[in-house]
C-alpha positions as CSV (number, residue, x, y, z in Angstrom):
1,M,90.2,130.6,120.9
2,Q,86.6,131.5,120.2
3,I,84.5,128.4,119.5
4,E,81.6,130.6,118.3
5,D,83.7,132.0,115.4
6,K,83.7,128.7,113.7
7,L,79.9,128.0,114.0
8,S,77.1,128.8,111.7
9,E,74.6,131.3,113.0
10,K,72.1,128.6,113.9
11,D,74.6,126.4,115.6
12,F,76.1,129.4,117.4
13,H,72.6,130.3,118.8
14,N,72.0,126.7,120.0
15,F,75.5,126.4,121.5
16,K,75.0,129.5,123.5
17,I,71.7,128.3,124.9
18,L,73.2,124.9,125.9
19,K,76.3,126.5,127.4
20,K,74.2,128.7,129.6
21,Y,72.1,125.8,130.8
22,L,75.1,123.5,131.6
23,L,76.8,126.2,133.5
24,K,74.2,125.8,136.3
25,Y,75.5,122.3,136.9
26,T,79.2,122.2,136.1
27,K,82.3,124.2,135.2
28,R,83.8,121.3,133.3
29,A,82.2,120.7,129.9
30,Y,84.4,120.3,126.9
31,L,84.1,120.5,123.1
32,V,85.8,117.3,122.0
33,G,86.8,115.2,119.0
34,G,86.8,116.5,115.4
35,A,85.3,119.8,116.3
36,V,88.4,120.9,118.2
37,R,90.7,119.5,115.5
38,D,88.8,121.5,112.9
39,I,89.2,124.7,114.9
40,Y,93.0,124.3,114.8
41,L,92.8,123.4,111.1
42,N,90.9,126.7,110.6
43,N,87.9,124.7,109.2
44,S,84.3,125.4,110.0
45,I,82.7,123.1,112.6
46,K,79.8,120.9,111.5
47,D,79.5,118.4,114.3
48,L,79.5,119.5,117.9
49,D,80.3,116.9,120.6
50,I,80.3,118.1,124.2
51,E,81.6,116.0,127.1
52,V,80.2,117.0,130.5
53,Y,81.9,116.3,133.8
54,D,81.0,116.2,137.5
55,I,77.3,115.1,137.0
56,E,76.3,111.5,137.9
57,P,74.4,109.5,135.2
58,A,70.9,109.6,136.8
59,K,71.1,113.4,137.3
60,F,72.6,113.8,133.9
61,D,69.7,111.9,132.3
62,K,67.2,114.1,134.2
63,I,68.7,117.5,133.4
64,L,69.1,116.6,129.7
65,R,65.6,115.3,129.4
66,D,64.3,118.4,131.1
67,F,66.3,120.4,128.6
68,G,64.7,118.5,125.7
69,A,67.6,116.3,124.7
70,I,67.0,112.7,123.4
71,G,69.0,109.7,124.5
72,V,70.5,108.3,121.3
73,G,73.1,106.0,122.9
74,K,71.9,105.8,126.5
75,N,74.1,102.8,127.2
76,F,77.0,105.0,126.2
77,F,75.5,108.1,128.0
78,V,75.1,110.0,124.7
79,Y,72.2,112.5,124.1
80,K,71.3,114.6,121.2
81,W,69.9,118.2,121.2
82,K,69.5,120.0,117.9
83,N,72.9,119.5,116.1
84,I,74.8,118.8,119.3
85,D,75.9,115.5,120.9
86,I,76.1,115.7,124.7
87,S,77.7,112.9,126.6
88,L,79.3,111.9,129.9
89,P,83.1,111.1,129.8
90,R,83.7,107.4,129.7
91,V,86.2,104.6,129.4
92,E,85.5,101.6,127.2
93,K,86.6,98.0,127.2
94,K,85.9,95.5,124.4
95,T,83.7,92.6,125.4
96,G,82.9,90.9,122.1
97,I,82.6,91.3,118.4
98,G,81.1,94.4,116.8
99,H,81.2,98.2,117.4
100,R,78.6,98.0,120.2
101,A,80.3,95.2,122.2
102,F,81.9,97.4,124.8
103,D,81.7,97.7,128.6
104,V,81.3,101.4,129.4
105,Q,82.2,103.1,132.7
106,I,82.0,106.7,133.7
107,T,85.2,108.6,134.5
108,F,85.7,112.2,135.6
109,D,89.4,112.1,134.9
110,E,89.9,114.1,131.6
111,K,93.1,112.4,130.7
112,E,91.6,108.9,131.2
113,A,88.6,109.8,129.2
114,S,90.7,111.2,126.3
115,K,92.6,108.0,126.1
116,R,89.7,106.3,124.3
117,R,90.1,108.7,121.3
118,D,91.7,107.3,118.1
119,F,94.3,109.9,117.2
120,T,96.1,112.6,119.1
121,M,94.6,115.3,116.8
122,N,91.1,114.1,117.9
123,A,91.9,113.9,121.6
124,L,92.0,117.7,122.2
125,M,89.5,119.1,124.7
126,L,88.3,122.7,124.7
127,N,86.5,124.0,127.8
128,I,83.3,125.6,126.5
129,F,83.1,128.2,129.3
130,N,86.7,129.6,129.3
131,T,88.1,128.0,126.1
132,G,91.0,126.4,128.1
133,L,92.7,123.7,126.1
134,L,93.5,120.2,127.4
135,D,96.1,118.5,125.3
136,F,97.4,115.3,127.0
137,W,98.8,113.6,124.0
138,G,100.5,116.3,121.9
139,G,97.6,116.6,119.5
140,K,98.1,120.3,118.8
141,T,101.7,119.8,117.8
142,D,100.7,116.8,115.6
143,I,98.2,119.0,113.8
144,E,100.8,121.6,113.2
145,N,103.2,119.0,111.9
146,K,100.4,117.2,109.9
147,I,100.9,113.9,111.7
148,I,98.4,111.2,112.4
149,K,99.4,109.4,115.6
150,I,97.5,106.8,117.7
151,V,96.7,107.8,121.3
152,D,96.5,104.4,123.0
153,D,97.5,101.1,121.4
154,R,95.1,99.0,123.4
155,S,92.0,101.1,122.9
156,F,92.8,101.6,119.2
157,K,93.0,97.9,118.5
158,E,89.6,97.4,120.0
159,D,87.9,99.2,117.1
160,S,89.4,98.1,113.7
161,L,87.4,100.7,111.9
162,R,90.0,103.2,113.1
163,V,92.4,101.8,110.5
164,F,90.0,103.1,107.8
165,R,89.6,106.4,109.6
166,A,93.4,106.9,109.5
167,V,93.4,106.5,105.7
168,Q,90.4,108.9,105.1
169,F,91.9,111.5,107.5
170,S,95.2,111.4,105.6
171,A,93.3,111.9,102.3
172,R,91.1,114.7,103.6
173,F,93.8,116.7,105.4
174,G,97.1,115.7,103.6
175,F,98.5,114.3,106.9
176,K,101.1,111.6,107.2
177,C,100.8,108.6,109.7
178,D,103.7,108.1,112.0
179,E,105.6,104.8,111.5
180,K,104.7,103.3,114.9
181,S,101.0,103.9,114.1
182,I,101.4,102.3,110.7
183,S,103.0,99.2,112.2
184,L,100.2,98.8,114.6
185,M,97.5,99.2,112.0
186,Q,99.1,96.6,109.7
187,Q,98.6,94.0,112.5
188,I,94.8,94.7,112.9
189,D,92.3,92.2,111.5
190,L,89.5,93.9,109.6
191,K,87.1,90.9,109.3
192,D,84.9,92.0,112.2
193,L,83.6,95.1,110.4
194,S,80.4,95.3,108.5
195,K,80.4,96.4,104.8
196,E,78.3,99.4,105.7
197,R,80.8,100.8,108.2
198,I,83.7,100.2,105.9
199,F,82.0,102.0,103.0
200,W,81.0,104.9,105.2
201,E,84.7,105.6,105.9
202,L,85.9,104.8,102.4
203,E,83.5,107.2,100.8
204,K,85.1,110.0,102.8
205,L,88.4,109.0,101.2
206,F,86.7,108.9,97.7
207,K,85.6,112.5,98.2
208,A,88.8,113.7,99.7
209,R,91.2,116.4,98.5
210,Y,94.5,114.4,98.8
211,L,93.6,111.2,97.1
212,H,97.2,110.2,96.6
213,Y,97.8,110.3,100.3
214,G,94.8,108.1,100.9
215,F,96.0,105.7,98.2
216,Y,99.4,105.5,99.8
217,Y,98.1,104.5,103.2
218,F,95.4,102.3,101.6
219,I,98.5,100.2,100.6
220,R,100.7,100.8,103.6
221,V,98.2,99.6,106.2
222,A,97.3,96.6,104.0
223,I,93.7,97.5,103.4
224,M,94.1,96.7,99.7
225,R,95.4,93.2,100.5
226,K,93.0,92.5,103.3
227,L,89.9,93.9,101.6
228,F,90.4,93.2,97.9
229,K,93.0,90.4,98.2
230,I,95.4,92.4,95.9
231,D,99.1,93.1,96.3
232,I,100.1,96.1,94.1
233,A,103.4,96.0,92.2
234,C,105.7,99.0,92.6
235,K,105.3,100.0,89.0
236,D,101.5,100.0,89.3
237,F,101.7,101.9,92.6
238,Y,103.8,104.7,91.0
239,K,101.6,104.9,87.9
240,I,98.4,105.2,90.0
241,T,100.0,107.8,92.3
242,K,101.2,109.8,89.4
243,E,97.8,109.7,87.8
244,L,96.1,111.0,91.0
245,I,98.6,113.7,91.6
246,L,98.6,115.0,88.0
247,H,95.0,114.8,87.1
248,Q,92.9,115.1,90.3
249,K,92.4,118.8,89.6
250,N,90.6,117.8,86.4
251,F,88.0,115.7,88.0
252,V,84.4,116.8,87.3
253,S,83.0,117.7,90.7
254,K,79.7,115.9,90.0
255,Y,81.5,112.6,89.7
256,Y,84.4,113.3,92.0
257,Q,83.8,110.4,94.4
258,Y,83.8,107.8,91.6
259,Y,87.3,108.5,90.2
260,F,89.4,106.8,92.9
261,L,88.1,103.2,92.3
262,Y,87.8,103.8,88.6
263,I,91.5,104.7,88.3
264,L,92.6,101.8,90.5
265,S,90.5,99.3,88.5
266,K,91.8,100.7,85.2
267,F,95.5,100.4,86.1
268,L,95.2,97.1,87.9
269,D,92.9,95.6,85.2
270,E,90.4,94.5,87.9
271,D,86.6,94.1,87.8
272,I,85.2,97.1,89.6
273,N,81.9,95.4,90.1
274,K,83.6,92.8,92.3
275,W,84.8,95.5,94.5
276,L,81.4,97.1,94.7
277,K,79.9,93.8,95.9
278,L,82.6,93.4,98.5
279,L,81.8,96.9,99.8
280,N,78.1,96.6,99.4
281,A,78.3,100.0,97.7
282,P,75.1,102.1,97.0
283,K,73.3,101.5,93.7
284,E,74.4,104.9,92.4
285,Y,78.0,103.6,92.3
286,E,77.0,100.6,90.2
287,K,74.9,102.8,87.9
288,I,77.8,105.2,87.3
289,Y,80.4,102.5,86.7
290,K,78.0,100.5,84.4
291,L,78.0,103.5,82.0
292,Q,81.8,103.5,81.6
293,P,82.9,102.0,78.3
294,K,85.7,99.5,78.2
295,L,88.9,101.3,77.2
296,P,90.6,100.5,73.9
297,K,94.3,100.5,73.4
298,S,94.1,103.9,71.8
299,I,91.4,106.5,72.0
300,N,90.5,108.1,68.7
301,D,87.7,110.3,67.4
302,R,85.6,107.2,66.4
303,F,85.7,105.9,69.9
304,L,84.8,109.3,71.5
305,L,81.9,109.7,69.1
306,E,80.7,106.1,69.7
307,T,80.9,106.6,73.5
308,S,79.0,109.9,73.3
309,L,76.1,108.1,71.6
310,K,75.2,106.9,75.2
311,I,76.7,109.6,77.4
312,P,78.3,112.9,77.0
313,I,82.1,112.7,77.6
314,N,81.8,114.8,80.8
315,S,79.9,111.7,82.2
316,W,82.7,109.3,81.2
317,L,85.2,109.1,84.0
318,E,88.1,109.1,81.6
319,N,87.3,112.8,81.1
320,Y,90.0,113.8,83.6
321,N,92.5,113.4,80.7
322,P,93.0,116.9,79.4
323,N,93.6,115.7,75.8
324,I,90.3,113.8,75.8
325,K,88.4,116.8,77.3
326,K,90.0,119.1,74.7
327,R,89.0,116.9,71.8
328,A,85.5,116.2,73.1
329,I,84.9,120.0,73.4
330,E,86.1,120.4,69.8
331,L,83.7,117.7,68.7
332,G,80.9,119.3,70.7
333,I,80.4,116.1,72.7
334,F,81.8,117.0,76.1
335,K,78.4,118.2,77.5
336,N,76.1,116.7,74.9
337,K,75.5,113.3,73.3
338,F,76.4,112.9,69.7
339,K,73.3,112.7,67.5
340,T,73.0,110.7,64.3
341,D,70.2,110.6,61.7
342,V,69.4,106.9,62.6
343,N,65.8,106.4,63.4
344,A,64.4,103.3,65.1
345,L,61.2,103.5,63.2
346,D,63.1,103.3,59.9
347,V,64.8,100.1,61.2
348,L,61.4,98.6,62.1
349,K,60.1,99.4,58.7
350,N,62.9,97.3,57.3
351,N,61.4,94.3,59.0
352,F,64.1,93.8,61.7
353,K,62.8,92.0,64.8
354,G,63.9,91.3,68.3
355,I,67.6,91.6,69.1
356,D,68.3,92.3,65.5
357,I,66.7,95.8,65.9
358,A,69.4,96.9,68.4
359,V,72.2,95.4,66.3
360,E,71.0,97.2,63.2
361,I,70.6,100.5,65.0
362,K,74.1,100.2,66.3
363,R,75.5,99.3,62.8
364,R,73.8,102.3,61.3
365,E,75.1,104.6,64.0
366,L,78.6,103.5,63.5
367,E,78.3,103.8,59.8
368,F,77.0,107.4,60.3
369,I,80.1,108.1,62.6
370,D,82.5,106.8,59.9
371,K,80.9,109.0,57.3
372,Y,80.9,112.0,59.7
373,I,84.6,111.5,60.4
374,D,85.4,111.3,56.6
375,S,83.3,114.2,55.6
376,V,83.3,116.7,58.5
377,I,86.3,116.2,60.8
378,P,89.5,117.6,59.4
379,Q,92.1,114.9,58.9
380,T,95.5,115.5,60.6
């Protein structure tokens, strides 16, 4: 297994320099975490995490500072050099509330160190010098079988964010969670998490390839209930799942991350803005959802043309419906707004004032649309 084959040219160069430097002090340094998982998934590596053994903390600090690395989590023995995180192996014990409330101790036992990992697929260790693999928890087999399985119940429960990580991993890789892990995650309280940390993980779900997997576990591990206070009826669950499976391929890439919550809120008839506040979502989400018109019972040409007065249909998240896209393209409004001959100056000349100006402009635009439909669009 060649680590270098999965690296960019720049990362390969930096990795080679660091490997040569560390070899002067130890023969036990491992690539750990998601990087090893991604190698076995045949994905490129973006984040390099290296765990270094057989060096005491004081010496480790000195040799890394001499190398030019910066301590980014010195209480956790974590340093950063270029695009690489370098750390000492550790065991952690929860001491309070929050993701920093841990008592940390060094261990040079690889199995003991790997026990703090969340899932078996993330607990693999690859020696950077000889590419020997350490797999204490069956992670390689679980990757091959596309299974998400918790490594250690005690350490897992100490960081409730891992429940969200399970969901976004499932959505990204199309993996299933094993039943024992699901049962444990259902029992974990999520109230100790900050909105920012929750959204960080959920956004990975929103951008993922297998959204229906993520939605399934969003329900199974009770995130929907605990976060949004909503229990989903079976009929709604099947409708949403079917919608994601059938139409995800039609999502416009520019807006991909916004479809998940849009579809959920549409089928559940829920106010998406309430969810955005609960998640403290970035302003860009609020801006995109604010542009979305309220759906009528039936979508006709008039509604499409009216919607496209403000935004082209490819900016309306309902554009994933192939029938809507097809009709919008025929009307010339999929990528462009619909233009009328209504002029605001003409309205002002007619002595309209204040809020009446906008009302009159809207009335004239709709009148133009009705005439356009009667005179230009073939009736079927």
